[in-house]
NUVEX-68140 format. One record per residue: residue in one letter; x, y, z of N, C-alpha, C in turn. Coordinates in steps of 0.05 Angstrom, whole numbers, plus 32768, in hexadecimal, padded with zeros to 4 digits. Layout:
aXYZXYZXYZ/...
//
This chain:
x82217F2481E782327F1181E382427F1F81CB/x825D7F1781C782757F2681BA82777F1C81A4/x827B7F38819482887F3A817D82757F1D816A/x82557F30817282447F21815A823E7F2F813E/x82417F27812B82427F2B810D822D7F3D810C/x82267F52810682147F6880F982067F5F80E4/x81ED7F6480DF81E07F5C80C181F57F6380AA/x81F47F4E809882027F53808182207F4D8085/x82287F49809E82467F4680A982437F1E80A3/x825B7F11809D825E7EFC80A2825F7EF280B8/x82597ED080BE82567EC180DB826F7EC280E3/x82857ECE80D082A07EBD80DF82B27EAD80C6/x82C87EB980C282DE7EAC80AA82DF7E8E80AE/x82D97E8080C582E57E6680C882C57E5380C8/x82B37E5B80C482947E4E80C582887E5480B3/x82767E3D80A982677E428097824D7E4E809C/x82457E58809582307E6E809D820B7E53809B/x820E7E49808A81F67E33809581F67E2380A2/x82197E1D80AF82107E0E80C882167E1680DF/x82187E3280E082187E4580F881F97E5080FB/x81E77E5380E181D17E5280E881C77E4280EB/x81C97E2980E981B47E1080F781C07E0D8114/x81DA7E13811A81E17E0E812D81DF7E208141/x81D67E36813F81C67E4B815181AF7E3E8150/x819F7E40813C81807E39814381797E1C8157/x81877E09815081907DF2815B81907DF98176/x819E7E04818181A37E0C819F81967E2281AE/x81817E2B8198816D7E4381A981567E3D81A0/x81467E2E819581307E20819981257DFF8195/x81167DFD81A0810B7DE381A580EA7DE281A9/x80E47DE3819280C07DDC819180B47DC7818E/x80A87DC481A580927DAE81A1808B7DA38190/x807C7DB3817980647DB2816780797DC2814D/x80667DBC813B80767DCE811980677DEE8124/x807F7DFA812480737E15812C80767E29811D/x805C7E388103805A7E4380EB80487E5A80F5/x80557E69810480407E78810E804B7E8E811D/x806B7E978116806E7EB7811F80647EC48115/x80517ECB810180427EE380FB802E7EEA8110/x80307ED6812380187EDD814580297EDD8153/x803E7ECC815680567ED78168806C7EBF8162/x80817ECD816D809A7EAF816B809F7EA48181/x80B07E8C817A80B87E7F819280CE7E89819A/x80CF7E8481BE80E97E9E81C881017E8681C2/x81197E9281C081357E8A81BD813A7E8181DC/x81517E6981E0814E7E6281F681607E738206/x81737E878201817F7E9E820B816E7EB68215/x81577EBF820A813F7EC8821581397EBE8228/x812A7EA9822B811E7E95824081317E9E8261/x814C7E978258815D7E9A826F81667EBD8274/x81667ECC826181657EE8826C81487EE7827E/x812B7EE0826D81177EE98281811E7ED582A1/x81247EC582A281237EB182BA813A7EC082C7/x814C7ECE82BD815F7EDB82D281527EFD82D7/x81447F0082D081387F1C82D1811E7F1182EB/x81107F0682E180FF7EF482F781127EEE8314/x81277EE5831081327EE5832C813E7EFC8337/x81487F0D8326814C7F298335813F7F38833F/x81227F368336810C7F4A834681087F35835C/x810B7F18835880FF7F0B8376810F7F10838A/x81297F12838681447F19839481417F3383A0/x813F7F478391813D7F64839981577F6B838A/x81607F6A837C816F7F738376816E7F8A836B/x81867F9A8364817D7FB18352817A7FAC8339/x81657FC8832C81617FC4830C81707FD182F4/x817E7FD3830381987FE382EE819E7FCD82D2/x81A27FBC82D9819F7FA482BF81987FA582AE/x81767FA782BF81577FA382A781567FBF829A/x81657FD482A381637FEF829581717FEA827C/x818B7FE0828881A07FE88273819B7FCA825B/x81897FBB825C81827FA4824C81677FB78232/x815B7FCA824181497FE08232815C7FF3821E/x81757FF7822581848005821E819180018204/x81987FE2820B81A77FCC81FD81947FC581E3/x817C7FBE81E481647FB581D4815E7FC981C9/x81617FE381C98159800881BC816F800381A5/x81847FFE81AC819E7FFD819A819D7FE6818A/x81997FD38195819D7FBE8181817E7FBD816D/x816A7FC9817481517FCC8161815C7FE6814A/x816E7FFB81538173800C813E818680078132/x819A7FF4813281AE7FE8811F81937FD4810A/x81847FC5811981767FBC810281647FC680F4/x815D7FE080FB814A7FF880EA815D800480DE/x8173800780E0818A801D80D0817E803480DD/x8179803680F48179805980F9818F80628111/x81908075811581AC807D8134818B8075814B/x819E806D815E818A806A8177817C807B8183/x8189808F817C817880A98182816280B38173/x815980A18167813780A28153812F808A8161/x8131807D8173812280628175811A80658192/x80F7806D819780E9806C81B080E4804E81B6/x80E1804681D480D2802F81E380C2803481EC/x80AE801E81EA8098801981EE8084800281F7/x806D7FFF81EC805C7FDA81F7804D7FD781E0/x80427FE381CD80337FE181BC80307FF081A2/x80287FE1818F80257FFA8174800C80078179/x7FF3800181847FE3800F81877FEC802F8199/x7FF9802F81B08007804081B88010805A81AF/x8024804A8196802E8060818280198066816D/x8004805481627FF5806381537FDD807A815B/x7FDC806D81707FCE808781837FDF80A68184/x7FF8809F8188800780B5818E800F80C78169/x800F80BA815D801480C7813E7FF780D18136/x7FDB80C581427FC980CD813B7FBB80E5814B/x7FCF80E7816B7FC38100816E7FD18114816A/x7FE7811881517FF2812781497FF4813A8137/x7FD7812881267FCF8137810A7FB5814E8110/x7FB2816381057FA1817181087F8A816280FA/x7F6C817581077F51816C81007F4D816980E2/x7F44815B80D87F39815680BA7F59814E80A9/x7F72814680B97F86813880A97F7C811D809A/x7F84811C807F7F7B810580757F9980F18077/x7F8C80DD80827FA180C380817F9780A68067/x7FA280A680647FA4808F80497FAC806F805C/x7F9D805F80627FA9804A80697FA080308054/x7FA3801880567FA27FFE804D7F897FF4805A/x7F7B7FE2803F7F647FD280477F6A7FC08053/x7F577FBA80707F5D7FA2807E7F7D7FA4808C/x7F887FB7808E7FA07FB3809C7FA07FB780B8/x7FB27FA880CA7FAE7FA680E67FA37FB880FA/x7F897FB280F77F827FCB810B7F967FE08122/x7FAC7FCB812E7FB37FE1813B7FC77FFB8126/x7FC47FFC81177FCF800A81027FBB801B80F5/x7FA9801B80FF7F88802380ED7F7D80308106/x7F72802B811B7F61802C81277F5F80458137/x7F7D804A81417F768063814F7F7D807F813F/x7F79807E81217F73809181127F5380998112/x7F438077810E7F2A807B81197F1D808B8129/x7F26808481437F1D808F81547F1880A7815D/x7F2680B681547F3180CE81527F1680E08145/x7F0E80D481397EF080DE812C7EF280F9811A/x7F06810381197F0D811B810E7F1B811D80F9/x7F25810280F07F39810780D77F2F80F680C3/x7F3580FD80A67F3380F180967F4080DA8086/x7F3280BB80947F4180A680907F39809A8074/x7F488096805F7F4F8086804A7F568065804B/x7F42805480477F5B803C803F7F5380338027/x7F69802C801B7F6A802280027F7980047FFB/x7F7B7FF97FE37F887FE27FE57FA37FE57FE8/x7FAC7FD47FEF7FCD7FDA7FEF7FE27FD87FD7/x7FD57FC97FC17FE07FCE7FAC7FE47FF07FA2/x7FC47FFD7FAD7FC280147F9C7FCE802A7FB5/x7FD780287FCB7FE2803A7FE07FEE804C7FD3/x800A804C7FC5801D80607FBD800A80747FAA/x8001806B7F9A7FEE80787F8B7FD5808C7F8D/x7FCC80817FA57FBA808D7FB57FC180A77FCA/x7FDD80AC7FC67FED80BF7FD87FE580D87FC9/x7FD980F27FD77FD781077FC57FD9811F7FD1/x7FDC81367FC47FE681527FCF7FD181597FEF/x7FB9814C7FF67FAB814B800C7FB98138801C/x7FC68125801A7FC7810C802E7FDF811D8042/x7FD3811480617FE9812380727FF78104807F/x7FF780F280777FFD80D980877FF880C0807A/x800680B2806C800C808C80668009807F807E/x7FF8806C80817FF9805C809E7FFE803C8091/x800C802F8096800A8014808C80237FFE8093/x80177FE6808A80277FD180A080407FCF807F/x80567FC7808880667FBC806D805C7FA9806B/x80587F92807180537F72807280387F7C807B/x80207F6F807080047F6D807880057F558084/x7FF57F56809E7FF47F3E80B27FE27F2280A8/x7FD17F2A809B7FB47F1580957FC37F098086/x7FD77F0E80667FDB7F0580567FFA7F068049/x800C7F12805980267F14804D802B7F268038/x80197F33803380237F47801780367F628024/x80477F5E800E80597F74801580587F8F8008/x805B7FA38015804C7FC2800B80677FCC8002/x805F7FE07FEA807F7FE87FD080877FF97FE3/x809C7FF67FF0809D800A800E80B2801F7FF8/x80BE801F7FDF80D080347FD680B880477FC5/x80A380347FBB809780477FAE808180577FBB/x807A80557FD8806D805A7FEE808080787FFC/x8095806F7FFC80A980877FFF80A980A07FF5/x80AD80907FD880AB80AC7FC2809680BF7FC5/x807E80B07FC2806280B67FBF805980CB7FD3/x806580C37FE3805C80CC8006807580EF7FFF/x808580EB8000809C80F77FF7809481177FE5/x8086810F7FC8807D81177FB7806381287FC3/x805B81227FD3804181307FD4804A81407FF5/x8057813A8006806681488016805181388031/x8048811B802F803D8111804C804F81028056/x80468102806D805780EF8086805080D1807B/x806180C1808D805D80A08082805F809380A2/x8053808580A78051806D80BF804F805980BC/x8068804780B6806D802D80BA806D801980CE/x80597FFE80C980607FF180DF806C7FD680D4/x807E7FD780E480987FBC80DC80907FAD80E8/x807B7F9F80F980757F8F810C807B7F7080F9/x806D7F7180E780747F5880D4808A7F5680BE/x809E7F6380C680AD7F6380B880C67F6480B8/x80CD7F7580D180EC7F7980E280EE7F6380ED/x810E7F5580E681137F4080F581177F2C80D9/x81097F2780BF810B7F1D80B1810E7F22809A/x81057F418091810C7F4E8082811F7F69807A/x81347F6F8079813D7F87807781297F9F8074/x81307FAD808581217FC8808681367FDE8087/x812B7FF7808081338010808481288027808D/x811C802680AD8110803180B58114805580AF/x8133805F80B38130807380A4812280868096/x811A8074807D8110807E806680F08084806A/x80E38085808380D1808B808780CB80A080A3/x80B780B080A180B580BE80BD80B580B380CD/x809E809D80D580A4808B80EF809B807480E2/x80A0806280FF80A2804680F880A48036810E/x808E801F810D80848011812A80947FF08127/x808E7FEC814380937FCB8144808B7FB8815E/x807F7FA8815E807D7F9D816F80987F888174/x809E7F7E818C80AD7F6D818780B17F4C818B/x809B7F41819280927F228191808B7F17817B/x808C7F24816680917F14814980A77F088146/x80B57F14812980CA7F11811C80E47F158128/x80DD7F25814080F77F35815880FE7F1B816B/x80EC7F06816780F17EEE817E80F07EFD8198/x80E27F1081A580E47F1A81C280CB7F1681C9/x80C97F1081E580AD7F1381F680997F2C81EF/x807F7F2581F880707F3981EF807A7F508203/x80707F6881F9806B7F7F820E807E7F94820D/x808F7F9181F4809C7FA381E8809A7FB181CA/x809A7FC381C8809C7FD081AE80B47FE981A7/x80B67FF0818E80BD800C818980B880168174/x80BE802F817880B18047816480CA80558158/x80D28065813F80E6806D813880DA80848128/x80E480A3812F80E080B9812980F280C48114/x80E380DC810C810080F180FA811380FD8116/x812B8106810E813E810C81228133812B8132/x811B8133811E81128145812F80F781478138/x80EE8125813480D3811E814580C081258133/x80BF8131812280A38135810B8092814C8112/x80798139811E8061814D8126805981458131/x8069812C8146805E8122815E805D8132817B/x804D812F818A804A813E819D804F812981B8/x8063812981C6805F811281D78049811281F2/x802F810E81E5801C810B8201801E80F58211/x803680DF8215802580CC821C804680CF822C/x805480EC8229806680E58241806380E7825B/x807280DA8269807980D6828B809580D6828F/x809880CE82A780B680D082AF80CE80C0829F/x80CC80B3829380D2809F828480DD80A48263/x80CC80BB826380D680CE824A80E780ED8249/x80F280EE826680FB8102826A811880F78269/x81268112826D813F8117825A8156810C8276/x8146811382908155810082AC814180F682B6/x813480DF82AE812080CE82B5811480CD82D5/x813280C582DF812E80BE8302812C80D9830F/x813680EF8301812F810A8311811381128306/x8104810882FB80E8811782F180D4810482FE/x80D780FD830780BB80E5831880A880F18327/x80A68112832C809A81168338809781388333/x8078813C832B80738154831D807681588301/x8070816F82EC8076816A82CD8093816682CB/x8091815982B380A9815382A880C1816982A3/x80CD817582AE80E1819082AA80EA818D828B/x80F98175828080FE817982638101815F825A/x80F5815B824880EE8143823C81058139822A/x8112811C8221812C811A821E812E812581FD/x8142812881F7814C813281DE814B812081C5/x813F811081CB814180F581BA812E80EC81B4/x812880D981A5810D80C881A2810680B481BD/x811A80B881D4811280B481F080FA80C181FE/x80EE80DC81ED80DD80EC81FB80BD80DD81F0/x80C080C481E280A480B581D980A5809D81F0/x80BB809081FA80BC807E820880AA8078821C/x809B80638228808E805A82408092804E8249/x80948052826D80A4803C828080A88020826E/x80BF800F826F80BF7FFA826780BB7FE4826E/x80AD7FD0826580A67FB3826980C07FAA827B/x80CD7FA9828B80F27F9A829280F47F858283/x80E17F76828F80E17F53828980E37F51826A/x80D57F66825380D87F64824280EC7F678234/x80FB7F7F823B810F7F82822F812A7F748237/x811F7F678251813A7F56825C813E7F3B8249/x81227F2D823D81297F1A822981307F21820E/x81207F40821081247F4981EA814B7F4A81E5/x81507F5581F481717F5E81F581787F4281E9/x81757F2E81F081817F1181EB81777F0881D0/x815F7F1281CC814A7F0D81B1815E7F158199/x815C7F30819D816A7F3F8183818B7F38818C/x819E7F36819781B57F27819581B87F118183/x819F7F00818781A77EE28174819C7EF08156/x81867EFC814F817E7F0E8136819A7F1A812A/x81AB7F28813581C37F32812F81D77F22812A/x81D87F13813B81EB7EF9813B81E67EEA8120/x81D17EE7811581CD7ED380FE81CC7EEC80EB/x81C17EF680EA81C27F0F80D881A37F1180C5/x81977F2C80BD817F7F2980B481787F2180A0/x81967F218089819C7F17807081907EFB8067/x81A67EEB807E81A17ECB808581897EBC808A/x817A7ED9809A815C7ECC80A8814B7ED08092/x814E7EE5807A813B7EEC806981397ED38054/x81567ED5804F81587EB88039814E7EA08044/x814F7E95805981467E7C806481247E7D8067/x81167E94807780FF7E99807280EA7E948053/x80FF7EAA804880E47EAB802D80F37E918019/x81067E82802081097E68801380F17E4E801F/x80EB7E51803980D77E46803D80BC7E49802D/x80B87E69803380A57E6A802A80997E678013/x80AE7E687FFA80A77E627FE080AA7E427FD9/x80BB7E317FF680AC7E1D7FED80947E0A7FF8/x80867E1E7FFE80717E198009805B7E2C7FF1/x80647E407FF280487E467FD380497E2F7FB9/x80667E2A7FBB80627E117FA580547DF97FA9/x80637DF87FC280487DDD7FC7802D7DE17FC2/x80247DEB7FCD80047DFD7FCC7FFD7DF57FB0/x800A7E0B7FA27FFE7DFB7F877FFE7DEE7F75/x801A7DD57F8580197DB77F797FFD7DAD7F81/x7FF67DB57F9F7FD87DAE7FA47FC97DB67F9C/x7FC67DCA7F917FA67DD67F867FA47DE87F8E/x7FB07DF77FA67FA97E087FB87FB57E2B7FB2/x7F9D7E417FA77FAF7E547FA37FB67E6C7FBE/x7FD07E6C7FBE7FD77E807FD57FD87EA07FD3/x7FCD7EB07FE77FCE7ED47FDF7FEB7ED77FD3/x7FEA7EE07FBD80047EEF7FB3800F7EF97FC1/x80297EF47FCE80397F047FDF80577EFE7FD2/x80587F017FBF807D7EFC7FB8808E7F037FCE/x80A77EF57FD080B87F037FEC80B27F007FFC/x809A7EF5801080937EF9802880987EDE803B/x809C7EE3804D809D7ED1806180807EC2806D/x806F7ECA806080547EC8806880427EC18054/x80407EA3805580207E9F803B80097E94804A/x7FF87EA080437FDB7EA080417FD17E918031/x7FBF7E8080387FA77E68801F7F917E778027/x7F857E7F801A7F647E85801C7F527E6F801D/x7F427E71802C7F2F7E63803A7F307E458043/x7F4B7E4480507F557E35805A7F5E7E3A807A/x7F537E49807A7F537E57809F7F497E4180AF/x7F317E3480A37F1E7E1E80AF7F347E0080C4/x7F457E0780AE7F517DEF80B87F6E7DEA80C9/x7F6C7E0F80D47F7F7E1080EE7F717E028106/x7F5A7DF681107F5D7DEC812A7F627DCC8126/x7F5B7DC3810E7F667DAA810C7F867DA4810A/x7F987DBA80F97FB37DB780F47FBD7DB9810C/x7FB17DCD81227FC37DCA813A7FBB7DB38146/x7FA47DA481457FA57D93815B7FBA7D7E8150/x7FC57D7A81347FD47D6D812C7FEC7D75812F/x7FEA7D8A8144800D7D93814A80187DAA8131/x800B7DB58121800D7DC6811180057DE5811B/x80167DFA8116800F7E0F812C800F7E238117/x7FFC7E2E810F7FF27E4680F67FDE7E5A8106/x7FD57E6D80F77FBF7E7A80FB7FAA7E7A80E7/x7F947E8380F17F777E8280D97F777EA880D9/x7F7D7EB180C37F797ED580C47F6A7EDC80AB/x7F527EE580AB7F3D7EEB809D7F377EDA808C/x7F3A7EC480967F2E7EAC80827F417E988074/x7F5D7EA280757F767E9B806D7F817E898081/x7F907E7380767FA37E5E80847FBA7E6F8085/x7FC17E75809A7FE27E85809F7FF37E7E80A5/x80087E74808F80277E6580A080387E84809E/x80467E7D80AD805F7E8E80AE80787E8180B6/x80897E8580A780A87E7C80B280BE7E8B80B5/x80CC7E8180C880DB7E8E80D680FE7E7B80D4/x810B7E8180E8812F7E7D80EC81247E6580ED/x81127E51810081127E3D810F81057E278103/x80FC7E3780EA80EF7E1B80DA81037E1080C2/x80F47DFB80B481037DEB80A780F67DDD8099/x80FD7DD5807780F67DCE806480DF7DB5806D/x80E17DA2808180D87D90808C80B67DA18099/x80BA7DAE80A380A17DBA80AB80937DC7809B/x809C7DCF8080808A7DC9806480827DBE805C/x808A7DA7805580867D8D8053806E7D87805A/x807C7D89807C80577D75808A80417D87808E/x80477DA4808F80337DB28089801B7DAC8069/x802F7DA78055802C7DA4803C80127D8C803C/x80227D73804A80157D55804B7FFA7D598061/x7FFD7D6B806D7FDF7D6A80797FD37D7F806E/x7FC57D8980577FB37D95804C7FAB7D88803A/x7F8A7D8E803A7F897D8280217F8F7D878002/x7F867D757FF37F927D747FDA7FAB7D727FCD/
//
């Protein structure tokens, strides 16, 4: 797609931004239900489905795979733009857990890791599995004040999966800097609707099948220019400076960029993801943020009017209602896709949702 606007740019001098936004969304998404579940997984754009079909045909017909590897690099570059970092700082992988494990492996025995109570397991469990680290879980609102001189790493989600609460990213960055601690941020529930600056943190990670509208099977890691404390214990041929000359025997030279933390990519995933990221960039994260948060605010106001108290998560595209998670199966049968998370009914709003979706959900709730 040529000449698409970057985030923060206009959609064109002759076009109405709202009309362009709605036109793109209508062209790309055709849900058969009221889909309010992006925090679990997003709808795939039509262009992404077309790209996936093309990748499958290429494999079926025995064509060269070079175009699919080109898709990996194009996806890496697009993610770097969205994350606000040079492409040399972005590694391509498969899961958050893979990269959390890489970071956990880099810590000295006994190192203190500060985490958030009830954060997503992929951000936490590898630190616990080590067995020789001091892992402390604190409430999200006390995370910055809990960082001290003994803290080696602060590991947390920018937006909490269970309830949509947003971490105070500037406060955490400053607290870690003051005490010389590293930071590891999971942007899985943020990037794509919330503007982020991954370069403000040592390490960050995201999977691609939520707010980035991609297929399952992809993840990105960002690292400092000097790679921080990370040892590429996962490195194979894909992490080499010359991958195709490094398929046999020990890798002679690791990549001089964050590619040293790559794993062999799921080619179909990145073939589709390239198209998804083009759409996100074409619309712009700023426009998506305004749209998503406006819908979430409409839902919050409607909940209060009906006597329900949502979890306090101002400015978030995710809204959770304590005690109503039990309604999820009934709502699903009525054509409303949501999640039951930690007993909360969780609704998450993205660019393909409308005020009518919000109102339909409100009408289906008791009260």
